[in-house]
A tleap script that builds the chain and sets N, CA, C and O, in Angstrom:
source leaprc.protein.ff14SB
mol = sequence {
  NMET ALA ASN LYS ARG ALA THR LYS PRO ALA
  GLU GLY THR ARG VAL LYS VAL THR LEU VAL
  LYS SER PRO ILE GLY PHE ASN LYS ASN GLN
  ALA LYS VAL VAL GLU GLY MET GLY LEU ARG
  ARG ILE GLY HIE SER VAL GLU LEU LEU ASP
  THR ASP SER THR ARG GLY MET ILE LEU LYS
  VAL ARG HIE LEU VAL ALA VAL CGLU
}
set mol.1.N position { -8.863 2.420 -30.209 }
set mol.1.CA position { -8.300 2.773 -29.034 }
set mol.1.C position { -6.836 2.376 -28.762 }
set mol.1.O position { -6.435 1.237 -29.000 }
set mol.2.N position { -6.200 3.161 -28.355 }
set mol.2.CA position { -4.608 2.262 -28.031 }
set mol.2.C position { -4.427 1.710 -26.946 }
set mol.2.O position { -5.056 2.122 -25.971 }
set mol.3.N position { -3.610 0.734 -26.832 }
set mol.3.CA position { -3.376 0.052 -26.025 }
set mol.3.C position { -2.816 0.628 -24.690 }
set mol.3.O position { -1.812 1.335 -24.779 }
set mol.4.N position { -3.324 0.417 -23.546 }
set mol.4.CA position { -2.843 0.816 -22.217 }
set mol.4.C position { -1.669 0.124 -21.505 }
set mol.4.O position { -1.949 -0.845 -20.799 }
set mol.5.N position { -0.500 0.477 -21.602 }
set mol.5.CA position { 0.469 -0.019 -20.854 }
set mol.5.C position { 0.967 0.388 -19.760 }
set mol.5.O position { 1.135 1.607 -19.706 }
set mol.6.N position { 1.388 -0.457 -18.485 }
set mol.6.CA position { 1.633 0.107 -17.363 }
set mol.6.C position { 3.076 0.492 -17.333 }
set mol.6.O position { 3.919 -0.279 -17.792 }
set mol.7.N position { 3.433 1.753 -16.767 }
set mol.7.CA position { 4.920 1.984 -17.130 }
set mol.7.C position { 5.532 1.417 -15.775 }
set mol.7.O position { 5.021 1.243 -14.669 }
set mol.8.N position { 6.512 1.246 -16.150 }
set mol.8.CA position { 7.614 0.667 -15.015 }
set mol.8.C position { 7.990 1.958 -14.405 }
set mol.8.O position { 8.143 2.987 -15.062 }
set mol.9.N position { 8.161 1.851 -12.887 }
set mol.9.CA position { 8.733 2.816 -12.010 }
set mol.9.C position { 10.319 3.143 -11.924 }
set mol.9.O position { 11.035 2.158 -11.744 }
set mol.10.N position { 10.910 4.312 -12.022 }
set mol.10.CA position { 12.225 4.383 -11.765 }
set mol.10.C position { 12.962 3.589 -10.748 }
set mol.10.O position { 12.630 3.744 -9.573 }
set mol.11.N position { 13.846 2.823 -11.018 }
set mol.11.CA position { 14.723 2.185 -9.896 }
set mol.11.C position { 14.321 3.040 -8.350 }
set mol.11.O position { 13.690 2.534 -7.422 }
set mol.12.N position { 14.712 4.023 -8.380 }
set mol.12.CA position { 14.687 4.777 -7.075 }
set mol.12.C position { 13.407 5.429 -6.557 }
set mol.12.O position { 13.456 6.234 -5.628 }
set mol.13.N position { 12.035 5.018 -7.269 }
set mol.13.CA position { 11.114 5.509 -6.757 }
set mol.13.C position { 10.308 4.534 -5.856 }
set mol.13.O position { 9.740 3.533 -6.293 }
set mol.14.N position { 10.313 4.910 -4.607 }
set mol.14.CA position { 9.638 4.300 -3.447 }
set mol.14.C position { 8.934 4.972 -2.791 }
set mol.14.O position { 9.435 6.037 -2.432 }
set mol.15.N position { 7.589 4.699 -2.370 }
set mol.15.CA position { 7.054 5.101 -1.227 }
set mol.15.C position { 7.133 4.550 0.267 }
set mol.15.O position { 7.231 3.332 0.411 }
set mol.16.N position { 7.098 5.303 1.285 }
set mol.16.CA position { 7.208 5.086 2.734 }
set mol.16.C position { 5.815 4.661 3.204 }
set mol.16.O position { 4.999 5.583 3.219 }
set mol.17.N position { 5.380 3.487 3.583 }
set mol.17.CA position { 3.718 3.353 4.197 }
set mol.17.C position { 3.922 2.918 5.545 }
set mol.17.O position { 4.545 1.922 5.910 }
set mol.18.N position { 3.191 3.973 6.413 }
set mol.18.CA position { 3.290 3.114 8.049 }
set mol.18.C position { 1.781 2.957 8.176 }
set mol.18.O position { 0.880 3.629 7.674 }
set mol.19.N position { 1.739 1.877 8.993 }
set mol.19.CA position { 0.472 1.581 9.708 }
set mol.19.C position { 0.109 2.235 10.794 }
set mol.19.O position { 0.777 1.967 11.792 }
set mol.20.N position { -0.977 3.225 10.951 }
set mol.20.CA position { -1.186 3.956 11.808 }
set mol.20.C position { -2.535 3.604 12.618 }
set mol.20.O position { -2.813 4.355 13.554 }
set mol.21.N position { -3.380 2.545 12.343 }
set mol.21.CA position { -4.539 2.041 12.827 }
set mol.21.C position { -4.793 1.094 12.567 }
set mol.21.O position { -4.759 0.830 11.365 }
set mol.22.N position { -5.170 0.100 13.468 }
set mol.22.CA position { -5.408 -1.679 13.468 }
set mol.22.C position { -6.586 -1.863 12.224 }
set mol.22.O position { -7.527 -1.114 11.960 }
set mol.23.N position { -6.209 -3.037 11.620 }
set mol.23.CA position { -7.495 -3.592 10.933 }
set mol.23.C position { -8.350 -4.492 11.657 }
set mol.23.O position { -9.240 -5.250 11.272 }
set mol.24.N position { -7.955 -4.280 12.605 }
set mol.24.CA position { -9.209 -5.092 13.379 }
set mol.24.C position { -10.596 -4.265 13.697 }
set mol.24.O position { -10.682 -3.151 14.214 }
set mol.25.N position { -11.751 -5.201 13.202 }
set mol.25.CA position { -13.004 -4.281 12.994 }
set mol.25.C position { -13.362 -3.788 11.767 }
set mol.25.O position { -14.513 -3.450 11.489 }
set mol.26.N position { -12.492 -3.736 11.074 }
set mol.26.CA position { -12.582 -3.450 9.425 }
set mol.26.C position { -12.784 -4.743 8.583 }
set mol.26.O position { -12.757 -5.918 8.950 }
set mol.27.N position { -12.960 -4.288 7.548 }
set mol.27.CA position { -13.247 -5.724 6.538 }
set mol.27.C position { -12.140 -6.788 6.380 }
set mol.27.O position { -10.987 -6.370 6.487 }
set mol.28.N position { -12.281 -7.796 6.197 }
set mol.28.CA position { -11.314 -8.777 6.350 }
set mol.28.C position { -10.604 -8.689 5.207 }
set mol.28.O position { -9.457 -9.105 5.367 }
set mol.29.N position { -10.852 -8.287 4.053 }
set mol.29.CA position { -10.248 -8.129 3.005 }
set mol.29.C position { -9.380 -7.113 2.980 }
set mol.29.O position { -8.486 -7.178 2.136 }
set mol.30.N position { -9.437 -5.844 3.963 }
set mol.30.CA position { -8.465 -4.883 4.002 }
set mol.30.C position { -7.234 -5.286 4.965 }
set mol.30.O position { -6.080 -4.882 4.818 }
set mol.31.N position { -7.700 -6.176 6.001 }
set mol.31.CA position { -6.768 -6.917 6.789 }
set mol.31.C position { -5.627 -7.371 5.921 }
set mol.31.O position { -4.456 -7.217 6.270 }
set mol.32.N position { -5.980 -7.933 4.783 }
set mol.32.CA position { -5.160 -9.067 3.896 }
set mol.32.C position { -4.522 -7.938 3.066 }
set mol.32.O position { -3.301 -8.062 2.968 }
set mol.33.N position { -4.922 -7.127 2.595 }
set mol.33.CA position { -4.332 -6.052 2.066 }
set mol.33.C position { -2.951 -5.450 2.815 }
set mol.33.O position { -1.835 -5.308 2.316 }
set mol.34.N position { -3.382 -5.155 4.124 }
set mol.34.CA position { -2.283 -4.654 4.760 }
set mol.34.C position { -1.283 -5.763 4.960 }
set mol.34.O position { -0.080 -5.515 4.879 }
set mol.35.N position { -1.725 -6.966 5.217 }
set mol.35.CA position { -0.702 -8.348 5.336 }
set mol.35.C position { 0.082 -8.388 3.954 }
set mol.35.O position { 1.275 -8.683 4.021 }
set mol.36.N position { -0.386 -8.160 2.897 }
set mol.36.CA position { 0.284 -8.053 1.620 }
set mol.36.C position { 1.376 -7.214 1.602 }
set mol.36.O position { 2.465 -7.549 1.136 }
set mol.37.N position { 1.115 -6.035 2.133 }
set mol.37.CA position { 1.887 -4.771 1.889 }
set mol.37.C position { 3.107 -5.195 2.868 }
set mol.37.O position { 4.188 -4.645 2.658 }
set mol.38.N position { 3.013 -6.107 3.891 }
set mol.38.CA position { 4.036 -6.195 4.815 }
set mol.38.C position { 4.194 -5.682 6.085 }
set mol.38.O position { 5.216 -5.753 6.769 }
set mol.39.N position { 3.127 -5.155 6.381 }
set mol.39.CA position { 2.722 -4.307 7.706 }
set mol.39.C position { 2.294 -5.117 8.516 }
set mol.39.O position { 1.275 -5.727 8.192 }
set mol.40.N position { 2.932 -5.407 9.865 }
set mol.40.CA position { 2.894 -6.085 10.900 }
set mol.40.C position { 2.131 -5.568 12.233 }
set mol.40.O position { 1.409 -6.313 12.896 }
set mol.41.N position { 2.340 -4.382 12.511 }
set mol.41.CA position { 1.993 -3.783 13.779 }
set mol.41.C position { 1.725 -2.254 13.514 }
set mol.41.O position { 2.085 -1.613 12.527 }
set mol.42.N position { 1.027 -1.813 14.590 }
set mol.42.CA position { 0.646 -0.279 14.333 }
set mol.42.C position { 2.323 0.469 14.494 }
set mol.42.O position { 3.062 0.219 15.446 }
set mol.43.N position { 2.592 1.169 13.638 }
set mol.43.CA position { 3.641 2.195 13.868 }
set mol.43.C position { 5.000 1.374 12.914 }
set mol.43.O position { 6.152 1.796 12.816 }
set mol.44.N position { 4.403 0.055 12.265 }
set mol.44.CA position { 5.488 -0.188 11.233 }
set mol.44.C position { 5.432 0.202 10.010 }
set mol.44.O position { 4.376 0.191 9.377 }
set mol.45.N position { 6.699 0.645 9.459 }
set mol.45.CA position { 6.786 1.229 8.279 }
set mol.45.C position { 7.516 0.215 7.061 }
set mol.45.O position { 8.375 -0.600 7.396 }
set mol.46.N position { 7.134 0.340 5.807 }
set mol.46.CA position { 7.693 -0.583 4.672 }
set mol.46.C position { 8.173 0.777 3.563 }
set mol.46.O position { 7.834 1.958 3.490 }
set mol.47.N position { 8.968 0.050 2.919 }
set mol.47.CA position { 9.231 1.408 1.675 }
set mol.47.C position { 8.913 -0.063 0.314 }
set mol.47.O position { 9.350 -1.209 0.210 }
set mol.48.N position { 8.113 0.636 -0.367 }
set mol.48.CA position { 7.601 -0.046 -1.436 }
set mol.48.C position { 7.723 0.773 -2.867 }
set mol.48.O position { 7.722 1.992 -3.039 }
set mol.49.N position { 7.825 -0.250 -3.796 }
set mol.49.CA position { 8.089 0.256 -5.245 }
set mol.49.C position { 6.512 1.088 -5.418 }
set mol.49.O position { 5.431 0.789 -4.911 }
set mol.50.N position { 6.844 2.133 -6.259 }
set mol.50.CA position { 5.755 3.305 -6.587 }
set mol.50.C position { 5.029 2.801 -7.947 }
set mol.50.O position { 4.991 3.387 -9.029 }
set mol.51.N position { 4.451 1.524 -7.584 }
set mol.51.CA position { 3.793 1.340 -9.023 }
set mol.51.C position { 2.464 1.483 -8.930 }
set mol.51.O position { 2.055 2.060 -7.923 }
set mol.52.N position { 1.466 1.002 -9.941 }
set mol.52.CA position { 0.054 1.017 -9.694 }
set mol.52.C position { -0.517 0.241 -9.070 }
set mol.52.O position { -1.661 0.564 -8.751 }
set mol.53.N position { -0.111 -0.828 -8.710 }
set mol.53.CA position { -0.930 -1.940 -7.638 }
set mol.53.C position { -0.411 -1.450 -6.712 }
set mol.53.O position { -1.430 -1.082 -6.128 }
set mol.54.N position { 0.754 -0.999 -5.803 }
set mol.54.CA position { 1.026 -0.424 -4.414 }
set mol.54.C position { 0.023 0.484 -4.359 }
set mol.54.O position { -0.745 0.460 -3.397 }
set mol.55.N position { -0.151 1.591 -5.565 }
set mol.55.CA position { -0.951 2.713 -5.161 }
set mol.55.C position { -2.544 2.234 -5.046 }
set mol.55.O position { -3.310 2.867 -4.320 }
set mol.56.N position { -2.949 1.194 -5.730 }
set mol.56.CA position { -4.081 0.565 -5.343 }
set mol.56.C position { -4.379 0.258 -3.894 }
set mol.56.O position { -5.394 0.540 -3.257 }
set mol.57.N position { -3.123 -0.474 -3.440 }
set mol.57.CA position { -3.489 -1.260 -2.238 }
set mol.57.C position { -3.628 -0.166 -1.218 }
set mol.57.O position { -4.382 -0.269 -0.251 }
set mol.58.N position { -2.901 0.855 -1.453 }
set mol.58.CA position { -2.760 2.170 -0.315 }
set mol.58.C position { -4.165 2.829 -0.584 }
set mol.58.O position { -4.729 3.247 0.427 }
set mol.59.N position { -4.708 2.962 -1.578 }
set mol.59.CA position { -6.146 3.505 -2.106 }
set mol.59.C position { -7.184 2.348 -0.949 }
set mol.59.O position { -7.965 2.834 -0.131 }
set mol.60.N position { -7.048 1.302 -1.052 }
set mol.60.CA position { -7.904 0.397 -0.266 }
set mol.60.C position { -7.704 0.502 1.283 }
set mol.60.O position { -8.485 -0.082 2.034 }
set mol.61.N position { -7.087 0.941 1.566 }
set mol.61.CA position { -6.359 0.922 3.120 }
set mol.61.C position { -6.045 2.201 3.662 }
set mol.61.O position { -5.328 2.331 4.654 }
set mol.62.N position { -6.704 3.414 2.866 }
set mol.62.CA position { -5.903 4.670 2.898 }
set mol.62.C position { -6.439 5.355 4.216 }
set mol.62.O position { -6.075 6.510 4.437 }
set mol.63.N position { -7.244 4.745 5.066 }
set mol.63.CA position { -7.906 4.930 6.467 }
set mol.63.C position { -7.152 4.483 7.356 }
set mol.63.O position { -7.369 4.730 8.542 }
set mol.64.N position { -6.232 3.819 6.991 }
set mol.64.CA position { -5.297 2.845 8.519 }
set mol.64.C position { -3.878 3.136 8.159 }
set mol.64.O position { -3.026 2.770 8.969 }
set mol.65.N position { -3.433 3.832 6.896 }
set mol.65.CA position { -2.084 3.933 6.798 }
set mol.65.C position { -1.634 5.272 6.486 }
set mol.65.O position { -2.522 6.074 6.197 }
set mol.66.N position { -0.184 5.761 6.487 }
set mol.66.CA position { 0.308 7.032 6.324 }
set mol.66.C position { 0.943 6.808 5.042 }
set mol.66.O position { 1.328 5.739 4.567 }
set mol.67.N position { 0.987 7.796 4.626 }
set mol.67.CA position { 2.181 7.640 3.252 }
set mol.67.C position { 2.864 8.724 3.262 }
set mol.67.O position { 2.439 9.806 3.667 }
set mol.68.N position { 4.190 8.466 2.728 }
set mol.68.CA position { 5.275 9.640 2.900 }
set mol.68.C position { 6.013 9.464 1.322 }
set mol.68.O position { 6.945 10.197 0.991 }
savepdb mol mol.pdb
quit
């Protein structure tokens, strides 16, 4: 089996994530993921590097955020 290596994203590869729904009432782990992404309030947007870990975080809270 070949080794699986994470590829590094290009310098300019970024994804914009906006919080559109409050994490209140959902699993506390999801609230921690939202906080870990740097989102503070509804309508707040952040630009994150497009990595596998960022994609995993987005997948975890996809019902709370909008991605551009």
